[in-house]
Each structure stands twice: as C-alpha cells, then as structure tokens.
C-alpha positions as CSV (number, residue, x, y, z in Angstrom):
1,M,-0.4,84.0,-36.1
2,N,-2.5,81.0,-37.0
3,Q,-1.9,80.3,-40.7
4,I,-2.5,76.6,-41.0
5,L,-6.0,75.3,-41.6
6,N,-6.7,71.9,-40.1
7,I,-9.7,69.9,-41.2
8,S,-11.2,66.6,-40.1
9,A,-14.0,64.9,-42.0
10,Y,-15.6,61.6,-42.6
11,L,-18.4,60.2,-44.6
12,F,-19.9,56.7,-44.7
13,T,-20.7,56.1,-48.3
14,E,-20.2,53.0,-50.6
15,L,-16.8,53.2,-52.3
16,G,-16.3,50.0,-54.1
17,D,-13.3,51.5,-56.0
18,A,-11.5,52.8,-52.9
19,S,-8.2,51.5,-54.1
20,A,-8.5,53.4,-57.4
21,L,-9.1,56.7,-55.5
22,R,-6.0,56.5,-53.5
23,Q,-3.4,57.7,-56.0
24,P,-5.3,60.7,-57.4
25,L,-6.1,61.9,-53.9
26,F,-2.5,61.5,-52.8
27,E,-1.1,63.3,-55.8
28,R,-3.5,66.3,-55.5
29,A,-2.8,66.7,-51.8
30,Q,1.0,66.4,-52.4
31,R,0.9,69.0,-55.1
32,L,-1.0,71.4,-52.8
33,G,1.5,70.9,-50.0
34,L,-0.9,69.2,-47.6
35,K,0.0,66.8,-44.9
36,G,-2.0,64.4,-42.7
37,T,-3.9,61.2,-43.3
38,V,-6.7,60.1,-45.5
39,L,-8.3,56.6,-44.9
40,L,-10.3,55.0,-47.6
41,A,-12.4,51.8,-47.4
42,R,-15.4,50.3,-49.0
43,E,-17.6,51.9,-46.3
44,G,-16.3,55.5,-46.9
45,I,-13.6,58.1,-46.2
46,N,-12.0,59.5,-43.0
47,L,-9.5,62.3,-43.2
48,F,-7.3,64.7,-41.2
49,L,-5.4,67.2,-43.3
50,A,-3.6,70.5,-42.8
51,G,-2.1,73.2,-45.0
52,G,-2.7,76.6,-46.5
53,P,-6.4,77.6,-46.4
54,A,-6.7,78.0,-50.1
55,Q,-5.0,74.7,-50.8
56,V,-7.0,72.7,-48.3
57,R,-10.3,74.1,-49.7
58,E,-9.1,73.4,-53.2
59,W,-8.5,69.8,-52.3
60,L,-11.9,69.5,-50.6
61,D,-13.7,71.0,-53.6
62,A,-12.0,68.5,-55.9
63,L,-13.0,65.7,-53.6
64,R,-16.6,66.7,-53.6
65,T,-16.8,66.5,-57.4
66,D,-17.3,62.8,-56.9
67,P,-21.1,62.5,-56.3
68,R,-20.5,59.9,-53.6
69,L,-18.4,62.4,-51.7
70,A,-20.3,65.6,-52.4
71,S,-21.8,65.8,-48.9
72,V,-18.4,65.7,-47.1
73,Q,-18.5,68.3,-44.4
74,A,-15.2,69.3,-42.8
75,K,-14.7,70.7,-39.2
76,E,-12.0,73.4,-39.2
77,S,-9.5,74.6,-36.7
78,W,-6.3,76.6,-36.9
79,S,-2.7,76.4,-35.8
80,E,0.5,78.3,-36.1
81,S,2.5,75.4,-37.5
82,M,1.9,72.2,-39.4
83,P,0.7,69.5,-37.0
84,F,1.5,66.5,-39.2
85,K,4.9,65.2,-40.3
86,R,3.9,63.5,-43.6
87,L,1.1,62.8,-46.0
88,R,-0.5,59.4,-46.1
89,V,-3.5,58.1,-48.1
90,K,-4.2,54.5,-47.0
91,I,-6.6,51.7,-47.9
92,K,-8.3,50.0,-44.9
93,A,-10.9,47.4,-44.3
94,E,-12.9,50.0,-42.2
95,I,-12.4,53.7,-41.9
96,I,-12.8,53.1,-38.1
97,R,-12.3,49.6,-37.0
98,M,-15.1,47.9,-35.1
99,N,-15.0,44.4,-36.4
100,H,-18.7,44.2,-36.6
101,P,-19.8,43.9,-40.2
102,T,-23.5,44.2,-39.6
103,V,-23.0,47.9,-38.6
104,R,-23.2,49.7,-42.0
105,P,-23.7,53.4,-41.5
106,A,-23.7,54.0,-45.3
107,A,-26.9,52.0,-45.5
108,Q,-28.6,53.7,-42.5
109,R,-27.4,56.4,-40.2
110,A,-28.1,56.5,-36.5
111,P,-30.2,59.5,-35.4
112,A,-28.1,62.6,-34.8
113,L,-28.6,65.5,-32.5
114,S,-27.3,69.0,-33.1
115,P,-25.0,70.4,-30.4
116,T,-27.7,73.0,-29.5
117,I,-30.2,70.2,-28.7
118,V,-27.6,68.2,-26.8
119,R,-26.9,71.3,-24.6
120,R,-30.6,71.9,-24.0
121,W,-31.2,68.3,-23.0
122,L,-28.2,68.4,-20.7
123,D,-29.4,71.7,-19.2
124,Q,-32.8,70.2,-18.4
125,G,-31.5,66.7,-17.5
126,H,-34.0,64.9,-19.7
127,D,-35.1,64.7,-23.4
128,D,-38.2,66.3,-24.7
129,A,-40.2,63.2,-23.8
130,G,-39.0,63.4,-20.2
131,R,-36.6,60.5,-20.3
132,P,-33.4,60.8,-18.4
133,V,-30.4,61.6,-20.6
134,V,-26.9,60.1,-20.3
135,T,-23.8,60.7,-22.4
136,L,-21.7,57.8,-23.4
137,D,-18.0,58.3,-24.3
138,T,-17.0,56.0,-27.2
139,R,-13.3,57.1,-27.2
140,N,-10.3,55.3,-25.7
141,G,-9.7,55.8,-22.0
142,F,-6.6,57.9,-22.4
143,E,-8.6,60.3,-24.6
144,V,-11.3,60.6,-22.0
145,D,-8.7,61.6,-19.4
146,Y,-8.0,64.8,-21.4
147,G,-11.6,65.9,-21.2
148,A,-15.1,64.7,-21.4
149,F,-18.7,65.6,-20.8
150,R,-19.4,65.8,-17.0
151,N,-20.8,62.6,-15.6
152,A,-20.4,60.8,-19.0
153,I,-20.3,57.0,-19.0
154,D,-16.8,55.8,-19.7
155,W,-16.1,52.1,-20.2
156,R,-12.3,52.7,-20.3
157,L,-11.9,51.3,-23.8
158,A,-8.4,50.4,-24.9
159,K,-9.5,50.6,-28.6
160,F,-12.8,51.2,-30.4
161,S,-13.1,47.5,-31.4
162,D,-13.6,46.8,-27.7
163,F,-16.9,48.7,-27.8
164,P,-19.3,45.9,-28.8
165,Q,-18.2,43.6,-25.9
166,A,-18.3,46.5,-23.4
167,A,-21.8,47.5,-24.6
168,K,-23.1,43.9,-24.1
169,Q,-21.6,43.9,-20.6
170,H,-23.1,47.3,-19.6
171,L,-26.4,47.2,-21.5
172,D,-28.6,47.2,-18.5
173,E,-27.3,50.5,-17.2
174,L,-28.5,52.1,-20.4
175,R,-32.0,50.7,-20.5
176,G,-34.8,53.2,-19.9
177,K,-32.6,56.2,-20.7
178,T,-31.9,58.3,-23.7
179,V,-28.3,57.7,-24.7
180,I,-26.2,60.3,-26.4
181,S,-23.0,58.7,-27.8
182,Y,-20.1,61.0,-28.6
183,C,-16.5,61.0,-29.8
184,T,-14.0,63.4,-31.3
185,G,-15.5,64.1,-34.7
186,G,-18.5,61.8,-35.0
187,I,-17.2,58.7,-36.7
188,R,-17.0,56.3,-33.7
189,C,-20.2,57.4,-32.0
190,E,-22.1,56.9,-35.3
191,K,-21.1,53.2,-35.4
192,A,-21.6,52.9,-31.6
193,A,-25.2,54.3,-31.8
194,I,-26.1,51.8,-34.6
195,Y,-24.7,48.9,-32.6
196,L,-26.6,50.0,-29.5
197,Q,-29.8,50.0,-31.6
198,E,-28.9,46.5,-32.7
199,L,-28.8,45.4,-29.1
200,G,-32.4,46.7,-28.6
201,L,-32.0,50.2,-27.1
202,D,-34.8,52.3,-28.5
203,S,-33.5,55.9,-27.7
204,V,-30.0,56.3,-28.9
205,Y,-28.4,59.3,-30.6
206,Q,-25.1,60.6,-31.7
207,I,-23.8,64.1,-31.5
208,E,-23.6,65.5,-35.0
209,G,-20.0,66.3,-35.6
210,G,-18.8,65.0,-32.2
211,I,-17.0,67.1,-29.6
212,L,-15.3,69.4,-32.2
213,K,-18.7,70.4,-33.6
214,Y,-20.1,70.8,-30.1
215,F,-17.2,73.2,-29.2
216,E,-17.7,75.1,-32.4
217,E,-21.4,75.7,-31.9
218,V,-21.9,75.9,-28.1
219,G,-18.5,76.0,-26.5
220,A,-17.6,74.2,-23.3
221,A,-21.1,73.9,-21.7
222,H,-21.3,70.6,-19.7
223,F,-17.7,69.7,-20.8
224,S,-14.6,69.6,-18.6
225,G,-11.1,69.7,-20.0
226,D,-9.9,69.5,-23.6
227,C,-10.4,67.3,-26.6
228,F,-7.5,65.0,-27.5
229,V,-6.6,65.0,-31.2
230,F,-4.3,62.6,-33.1
231,D,-1.7,65.1,-34.3
232,E,1.1,67.2,-32.8
233,R,-1.3,69.7,-31.2
234,E,-2.2,66.9,-28.8
235,A,-5.4,68.5,-27.6
236,L,-7.8,71.4,-28.5
237,S,-9.6,73.7,-26.1
238,S,-13.2,74.6,-26.4
239,E,-12.1,77.5,-28.5
240,L,-10.6,75.0,-31.0
241,Q,-7.1,76.2,-30.2
242,P,-4.1,74.1,-29.1
243,A,-4.8,73.5,-25.4
244,D,-2.6,74.7,-22.6
245,R,-1.8,71.5,-20.9
246,N,-0.5,73.3,-17.8
247,K,-3.9,74.8,-17.2
248,P,-6.2,72.8,-14.7
249,A,-9.4,71.4,-16.2
250,A,-12.5,73.6,-15.7
C-alpha cells in the first residue's frame, strides 16, 4: 500500500537571505520526519521530499507563509517505502547549475505550455501558427535512455552545465521551428528555454511542470519509456508509480 507522499517542486524567486532560511526549514522537516533534499540559492528553491502525507503538506504550508514562496506548486507521487536515506537542506550558488549568470528566471520566465497543449501540438505535428514542432530534451543522456518523447532532440548532455555550448553548436537545427524544451520537473527546461531565446530563437517554450506534470495530466501520449528520478525509486511510469524496469519500453 502506498503510504509515502513524494513531492518535487521548484520556484525561481529572489532569496537574498537563502542562508538564513536553511536551519528553520531543516528543523521543521526533521521534526515532521521528512527525508530528501532542499536546495536554496539566491535564485530560488528546488526540493525533493518524502514522508507522511499530513506531514509533507504541513511543511509545504509553512513554506508558503513566506510571500516569496507562496506560489510554490508541488508535483506529487506515492510509494510504499521512503525513497530517501537522509534529510539535507543545502545552500548552492544555483538551484540548478548552468554557469550562465545572464539567465535569471526569477526576473523573467520563459513561455510555458500546458501538457494538454503540448499533446495537441504533437498530435497535429505543428503549433497553432503552422510551424513544425520539435521537442528538446534538456536532461543528461543517461536519463534520456530511461524514456523520452518520441523523436525528441537529444544532445547527450553529461551534465546540464553543458547545455549552453551544445545549444550554440546545434542552433541551426532549431531555426524555423517551434521548440518545446522539457526535463523531469521543469527546472532545467525553464533555464534552457531562456538561454535559447538569448541565442535568438523566437519560438521557444517549456512544458509547465516537465515530464511529471505531463504524465499527471495526459499520461504517456507521445512518450516512450519511464522518467528517471533521483531517488531510490529510480524511475516512474506514466502512472507516476515506481517503474517496472523489466518491462520493455512502449
């Protein structure tokens, strides 16, 4: 029986006092018996936590009392056992490292598409203006191997900080197309979409909430395989359940 609530969430928002937030967030999560990782940086928060449903939601409610974090939206999934070994709340230079300081999502987000619009555009093969649509995977190559959108562009990234150089090298293949960037939960594809705009592409989007939100709203349409997650579950199926790794990809 699935009794553990797993949440993932991020928000780009200016947190000049990120260091001061660390201890209160850690102590509250520890008191509630939660495990996982919370990353804090000047640019925002990124978190993966698990525990009893009431305790997880109590922690989230307390987090949202900070006006800067009031709009944090968590994606939920369930598991039979705790997928994390420990609790960590860490201060980082970036909540997802890109090493490109001009990309500041807290100042201006990239345009986002709902999963239902993404599915419709992929069904028809073009956006509402008639431009061809391509999906761009911004995850590491080993994650892509677990599952991806069919025919997605995959630059075999070793780490996300490789994305800017790869984008420069492959920019011509994206020109004239509508590019939908995606990742697990939305954080990498948000930075990626902003960077592609900086390079001059005029029709770039991210999937709101990433693969996990897409699974939640529309299931596995146009997606083959599972979604790798960075915890002991390893990967989630399109039903947001721990994947059966012995099952062949769809």
